[in-house]
C-alpha positions as CSV (number, residue, x, y, z in Angstrom):
1,X,50.2,-13.3,79.3
2,X,47.7,-14.7,76.8
3,X,47.2,-12.8,73.6
4,X,44.5,-13.2,71.0
5,X,45.5,-15.0,67.8
6,X,45.0,-11.8,65.8
7,X,47.2,-9.8,68.2
8,X,49.9,-12.4,67.9
9,X,49.7,-12.3,64.1
10,X,49.8,-8.5,63.9
11,X,52.8,-8.3,66.2
12,X,54.7,-10.9,64.3
13,X,54.3,-8.8,61.2
14,X,56.5,-6.2,62.9
15,X,59.5,-8.5,63.5
16,X,61.9,-10.1,61.1
17,X,62.5,-13.8,60.5
18,X,66.2,-13.3,61.3
19,X,65.3,-12.2,64.9
20,X,62.9,-15.0,65.3
21,X,65.5,-17.5,64.1
22,X,68.0,-16.1,66.7
23,X,65.4,-16.5,69.5
24,X,64.7,-20.1,68.4
25,X,68.4,-20.9,68.4
26,X,68.7,-19.7,72.0
27,X,65.7,-21.8,73.0
28,X,67.3,-24.9,71.4
29,X,65.1,-25.1,68.3
30,X,67.9,-25.1,65.8
31,X,66.2,-26.5,62.7
32,X,63.0,-24.4,62.1
33,X,64.2,-22.5,59.1
34,X,62.9,-23.6,55.7
35,X,64.8,-24.2,52.4
36,X,66.1,-21.2,50.7
37,X,64.1,-22.1,47.6
38,X,60.9,-20.7,49.3
39,X,60.4,-17.4,47.5
40,X,57.6,-14.8,47.5
41,X,55.4,-14.8,44.3
42,X,55.3,-12.2,43.0
43,X,58.5,-10.7,44.5
44,X,56.4,-7.9,45.9
45,X,54.1,-10.2,47.8
46,X,55.1,-8.9,51.2
47,X,55.4,-10.6,54.6
48,X,53.6,-13.9,55.3
49,X,52.4,-14.5,58.9
50,X,49.7,-16.8,60.2
51,X,48.6,-20.1,61.7
52,X,49.4,-23.3,59.8
53,X,46.5,-25.1,58.1
54,X,48.2,-28.1,56.5
55,X,47.4,-29.7,53.2
56,X,49.2,-32.8,51.9
57,X,49.1,-34.4,48.4
58,X,50.9,-36.9,46.2
59,X,51.6,-37.5,42.5
60,X,49.0,-39.9,41.2
61,X,47.3,-40.3,37.8
62,X,43.5,-39.8,37.6
63,X,40.8,-38.3,35.4
64,X,40.4,-34.7,34.4
65,X,37.3,-34.1,36.5
66,X,39.1,-32.2,39.3
67,X,40.2,-32.9,42.9
68,X,37.2,-33.0,45.3
69,X,39.5,-33.6,48.3
70,X,41.4,-30.4,47.5
71,X,38.2,-28.4,47.5
72,X,37.1,-30.0,50.7
73,X,40.5,-29.2,52.3
74,X,40.3,-25.5,51.3
75,X,36.8,-25.2,52.8
76,X,38.2,-25.6,56.3
77,X,40.4,-22.5,56.2
78,X,39.5,-19.6,58.5
79,X,40.6,-16.2,59.7
80,X,44.3,-15.8,60.2
81,X,45.2,-19.2,58.7
82,X,48.1,-19.8,56.3
83,X,47.6,-22.8,54.0
84,X,50.7,-25.0,54.1
85,X,51.0,-27.3,51.1
86,X,53.3,-30.4,51.2
87,X,53.8,-33.5,49.2
88,X,55.9,-35.1,46.5
89,X,54.7,-33.1,43.5
90,X,57.4,-31.8,41.1
91,X,57.0,-29.6,38.1
92,X,53.2,-29.0,38.7
93,X,51.3,-26.3,40.5
94,X,49.4,-27.1,43.7
95,X,47.0,-24.2,43.3
96,X,46.5,-20.9,41.4
97,X,44.5,-17.7,41.4
98,X,40.9,-19.0,41.9
99,X,41.8,-21.1,44.9
100,X,43.7,-18.2,46.3
101,X,40.6,-16.0,45.9
102,X,38.5,-18.6,47.7
103,X,41.0,-18.8,50.6
104,X,41.2,-15.0,50.9
105,X,37.4,-14.9,51.2
106,X,37.6,-17.2,54.2
107,X,40.1,-14.9,56.0
108,X,43.2,-16.8,55.1
109,X,46.3,-14.6,55.1
110,X,48.4,-16.4,52.5
111,X,50.0,-19.6,51.5
112,X,53.3,-21.5,52.0
113,X,53.8,-24.1,49.2
114,X,56.5,-26.8,49.2
115,X,55.9,-27.1,45.5
116,X,54.6,-25.0,42.6
117,X,52.0,-22.3,41.9
118,X,50.8,-20.6,38.8
119,X,48.7,-17.4,38.0
120,X,51.4,-15.4,39.7
121,X,50.4,-12.1,38.3
122,X,46.8,-12.5,39.2
123,X,47.5,-13.7,42.7
124,X,49.7,-10.6,43.1
125,X,46.6,-8.5,42.3
126,X,44.8,-10.1,45.3
127,X,47.3,-8.8,47.8
128,X,47.5,-12.4,49.0
129,X,51.1,-13.3,49.9
130,X,52.3,-16.7,48.6
131,X,55.7,-18.3,49.2
132,X,56.5,-21.3,47.1
133,X,59.5,-23.3,45.8
134,X,58.8,-22.7,42.1
135,X,56.2,-21.5,39.6
136,X,54.9,-23.5,36.7
137,X,52.1,-23.3,34.2
138,X,51.4,-27.0,34.5
139,X,48.2,-27.8,36.5
140,X,47.8,-30.6,39.1
141,X,44.6,-32.0,37.7
142,X,45.2,-35.5,36.5
143,X,48.7,-35.5,38.1
144,X,48.7,-34.6,41.8
145,X,45.9,-35.1,44.3
146,X,45.3,-34.0,47.9
147,X,45.3,-37.0,50.3
148,X,45.0,-35.4,53.7
149,X,44.6,-32.1,55.5
150,X,45.1,-30.8,59.0
151,X,47.8,-33.4,59.7
152,X,51.4,-33.0,60.6
153,X,53.5,-32.6,57.4
154,X,57.2,-32.3,56.4
155,X,58.5,-29.3,54.5
156,X,62.0,-29.0,53.1
157,X,64.4,-27.4,55.6
158,X,67.3,-25.1,55.6
159,X,69.6,-26.8,58.1
160,X,67.8,-30.2,58.2
161,X,66.3,-32.2,55.4
162,X,62.8,-31.8,56.8
163,X,60.9,-29.5,59.2
164,X,57.7,-30.8,60.8
165,X,54.8,-28.4,60.5
166,X,51.7,-29.2,62.6
167,X,48.3,-27.6,62.3
168,X,48.4,-24.5,64.6
169,X,52.1,-23.9,64.3
170,X,53.0,-20.3,63.3
171,X,54.5,-19.5,59.9
172,X,56.5,-16.3,59.2
173,X,58.2,-15.4,56.0
174,X,59.8,-12.3,54.6
175,X,62.7,-11.2,52.4
176,X,65.2,-13.4,54.4
177,X,63.1,-16.6,54.0
178,X,60.6,-18.6,55.9
179,X,60.5,-20.1,59.4
180,X,58.1,-22.2,61.5
181,X,57.5,-21.5,65.2
182,X,56.1,-24.4,67.2
183,X,52.7,-23.5,68.6
184,X,53.7,-24.1,72.3
185,X,56.2,-21.3,72.2
186,X,54.7,-18.8,69.8
187,X,54.1,-16.1,72.5
188,X,57.5,-16.5,74.1
189,X,59.3,-16.3,70.8
190,X,57.3,-13.2,69.8
191,X,58.2,-11.4,73.0
192,X,61.9,-12.2,72.8
193,X,62.0,-11.3,69.1
194,X,60.4,-7.9,69.9
195,X,63.1,-7.3,72.4
196,X,65.8,-8.0,69.8
197,X,64.0,-5.8,67.3
198,X,64.0,-2.8,69.8
199,X,67.6,-3.4,70.6
200,X,68.5,-3.4,66.9
201,X,66.6,-0.1,66.4
202,X,68.7,1.5,69.2
203,X,72.0,0.2,67.6
204,X,71.0,1.5,64.2
205,X,70.2,4.9,65.6
206,X,73.5,5.1,67.5
207,X,75.5,3.9,64.4
208,X,73.7,6.6,62.4
209,X,74.7,9.2,64.9
210,X,78.4,8.3,64.7
211,X,78.9,5.3,67.0
212,X,81.5,3.1,65.4
213,X,80.9,-0.6,64.8
214,X,83.7,-1.5,67.2
215,X,82.2,0.7,69.9
216,X,78.8,-0.9,69.2
217,X,80.2,-4.4,69.6
218,X,81.9,-3.4,72.9
219,X,78.7,-1.8,74.2
220,X,76.1,-4.3,73.1
221,X,78.2,-7.5,72.4
222,X,76.8,-9.7,69.7
223,X,74.7,-7.7,67.2
């Protein structure tokens, strides 16, 4: 079965990162979860789901005229993409409200930032989900500069120091955290996660109707 990118994205919005993580474990991909510091900004941002468009940068001093490479990188985003920001910046924001608006206009569905953001309240008004490690009022201009985009990058991991994210991998984030699904297995993981989701719905229904947890474990095994 070959699904369209939009169908895949829409269906991932209906499954939880926890079920995706369980499927990835069974398939032998044990270290796809991202660091617990990745948090939605604002807290009501909602679920993040889309295709990784990677942007990488580094701390470097330069003039206050802006970062032309960052603007060039953001121009390449398209429908269904999630901008994935990586690099060595600490204490500064990688982007704020105006760049988020520009990304949304191009069809981007959110951002995943291994660093900082600002303008959190205004980004929230855009209904543009952003997950980042921290927020800060300090801008990147003069401090941090984009040096590459659409290359493989490292993000901080949950069970490993680093998780590789490649252009075209799939990003999913919700209340439980963020996870990266390798592009080669995106459809397989989705189908298996949907099966888990349906199974959990049945178990919840039966528990709500009086089935004991012990009986559920005996009937369904691991839940």
